[in-house]
N, C-alpha and C positions, 0 to 999 in steps of 0.2 A: 737434595735440598732445593727449595725454590727461593725466589727473590724475597718473599715476605719473611721467610725464616732467617735469611741472611740479614735483612734489615733489622729484625728483632735482635739478633746478636750484636749488631752495630749500636743499637740504641742502649743496650745494657753496657756495652763497652764504653760508650760516651759517659754514661752515669758514673762509671767506676774510675774515669780518668778526667773529670772536669777540672781538677787542679793542675792538669798538664796542658801544654800547648798542643791543641788538636786543630788540624786544618782539614779542609775539604780534600786536598790532594793526598794528605797522609792517610786518611780513612779509605779513600778509593784504592790506593796502592796496597794497604794492609789487608783489605778484604777482597783483593783481586778483581776489582771493578775498573772499567774504563771510566774516566772522569765524566764523560757524557752520559753513560748509562747510569752511573751512580746518582747524578743529578736528577735524571728522569724518575728513577725508582724512589729515591728518598722523598722527592717532592710529592709523588703520587701517594705514598703511604702516610706521610706526616702532614702534608698540606703546607710545608714550609721548605725554604732552602736550607741547606746545612748551616749556613752562616747565621740565619735568623734562629734556627733551632738551637744552636749552641748558645747563642746569647740569651735566649729566653729560658733555656734549661739552667744555665748558670744563675740567672736572676731568680728563678724559682727555688733553687736550693739555697740561695742566699736568703730569700724570704723565709724559708723553713728554719734556717739556722737562727735568724733574728728572733723568731718566735719561740724556738724550742731550746736554745742554748744561751750561755752567758758569754760567748765569744765576743770580742770587741768588733765594732764595725770595720775597723781597719783590717783585722785578721780575716774577717769574712770577705772583704773586698779583694784582698790579694790571694786568698785561697781559691777563689773562683776566676782568677785570671784577669781581673780588671786592672788597668795600668795606674789608675789614680783614684782617690776618693771622689774628686770632682766628676770624673767620668762615671763612676759607680752611682753616685747620687743622681746624676742627670738621667742615666738610662733607667734606673730604678723608678724615678718619678714618672718618666714617660710611660712606663709599663703599668705601674700600680697607683699612680696619682699622689703618692707621698714619698718623701725621702726616707732612707732606712731608719734614722733616729725617730722619726714620727711614727713609723710602723711599729717599732718596738714599744712605744708608749700606748699605741691604740689597741693592742691585743686583738687584732683582727683574726678571723679564721684562716687556717692554712689553705692554700690553693694548690697543693701538691697533686700532680697528675702522674700516675704510675705508667710504666711501659704497657701494661695490659690495657689500661684505659685508652692509650693512644692507638693501639692495634684494634681494639674493639670499635673505636670511633671510625677507623678506616673501613672496617668490614660493614659497618652500618651505612657509610657514606657512598659506597660504590654500588651503582645500580644502572649502569649504562647499557647493558646487553638488551638487544631487541631483535626482532625478526629481520631487520634490515642488514644484519651482518652475519656471515657464516663463521664457524670455528675454522682455524687456519689449516691449510695444507702446507707441507714443507718442501721447498724446491731449491735445488742447487742450480745456480745460473752462472754461466761463464761470463767473462769480461765482455762488456759492450760499450759502445760510444754514443753519446748524446750530443746534439747540437741544438741551440735555441737561444732564448733571450732570458737573461738572468738579472734579477734585481734584489736589493736588500730591503727587508721588511722594516728596517730602522727608519725608512722613509715613509712608513705607513703601509698597512696591509692591502691598500688599493693597488699596490704595485703588482700583486698577483694577477689581477685582471689585466693590467697593462702589459704584463709579459705575454699573456695569451693573445691579446690584440696584436702585438708586434709579430708573434709567431705566425698567426693566421694571415697577416698582411704580407708575409714573406715566404709563405709555404711553397710557392712555385719556384723559389730560388734554391731549394734544398733537395739534393738527390737522396731520397729517403730509402732506408733499407727495407722498410715495410710501410706501404702507403696507408695502412689502416690503423696504425698505432700512434699514440702520443703519450707524453709523460708529464706529470706535474712533480718535479724533483725538488725536495726540500734538503738543502745542503747545510749541515751543521759543522762542517770541518774547518771553517774559517769565519772570522768576524761573528762568531756565535755569542749571543748574550743571553744569560739565563733569566735575568729580571730587569726590565721586561723582556719577554721572549722575542728575539730577533735572529734572523738567519737569512741566507740567500735562497730565493725561490727561482726555479727555472722551468719555463714552459718549453718543452723540447720534443724532438723526434729522434729516432735512432738512425744512425748513419753507418756505412761501411768504413772500415779502416782506410786511411789515406784519402778520404773524400775531401775535396776542396769546398769550403763553405764561405759565404760572405764575411768580410772582416768584422762587421758589427755583431756577428753572432758568437756566442760562447760555446766552447767545446769541452765536454766533460767525459773523461774515461772512467767508467764504473768498474771496479775490480770484481773478480769472481767472489761469490758469497753464497752462503746458505740463507734462505729467506723464509719467514713465516708469511704466508700470503692469505689475505682475507678478502673475500668477495663481498662487495657492498651493493645492496639493492637500492634503486631509486635514482632520480635525476637531480638530487641535492636540493629539491624544493623545500624539504624539511631539515636542511643541514645534516643530511645523512653522513657526509664525508667527515665533518667535524665530530659528530657523535661517534663515528667509527674510530677515529684517533683517540677520543676520550676513553672508549672501551678498551682499546688495545693497550694504551700506556698506563691507564689508571686501574684496570681490573685484570685483563688477561696477563700482561707481562709480570706484574708483581706476584701473581699466583702461579707462574710458569717456572719451568726448570731451565729457561733460556735467559741469556743476557744479550744486550745489544752488541753488535760487532764493533770492536775498536779499530778495525781497518777501514770501515765504511760508515762514517758518522753522517747518516742520511736516511731518508725513507722516500718512497715515491708512490704516486697514483699512476696506474697503468690503464690507459683508455684504448679500447679496440672496437670491433664491430658491434659489441653489445651496448656501447654508449650512445645515447640519444637524449640530448638535453630537453627535448620536448616530450619525452615518454617516461611515465612513472615506472615502467618495467625495465628501465636501463640498469646496467650493472658495470661496475669498475672493480679492479683489484687494487689493494693496498699492499705494498711490499715493505717488510721490515727486516733489515739485515740482522741476523742473530748468530749466536753460537751457544753451545751447551755450557751451563755453569760448571765450573771446576770446584768441587768441594775443598 
């Protein structure tokens, strides 16, 4: 079973349990997903966070009941988990432009979207694949240690460039395990925000165990993991790295039989002798920590 098939099961489960208290954490645990992986996959397929999807799905079914049944507005409100009529009226008007009582009088057309419609929309929407990225190879890599400069993107994505500037300015202070490699490490394990996307970014080099590094540098021990490794062609003049991540998370991963590792909530770009920012024939690797989906 692949991720898309699992998300389909989850979408049907949600529709069948909208009258219950459903949370992001509950769904992730029930369907054996890590919270981080569940967020990435659900967002990729539906285009929404689980919180927004649940709210809009409940409102959509409430809309359907208002048009097709004689249930009271109060019954509909509490059936779909809204805490008060005031909250229900406010959210309904924000979504549909009218309050529930006005909708019932207006006899508008139903706006119901089936699960099949959602999945068909996803399949039409994804088209990121291009010649700039290879299909993955799978590599088991032992634990390794990084040292570098780490900044949080909550302060703006310009901090990524600032991290690289600081690393390059201090390169001669670091005893490197390999003088020809560098890492762009995206760490989602702490202070991660789903909306808007925020995480720690680290421009780093690999060091040997017990290496002394300057106090201002951050040290990250990266555990052993299985990786899907994608080679990306180009020097990023045409946003090849961004497009690669779009393809990986929005097309390859949902249709794969792998999920993201719950032991390493991160991914990284690996720069070696193939990288030259002045050359269009440059190449880097993108590493995604994964594990096989358990049905």
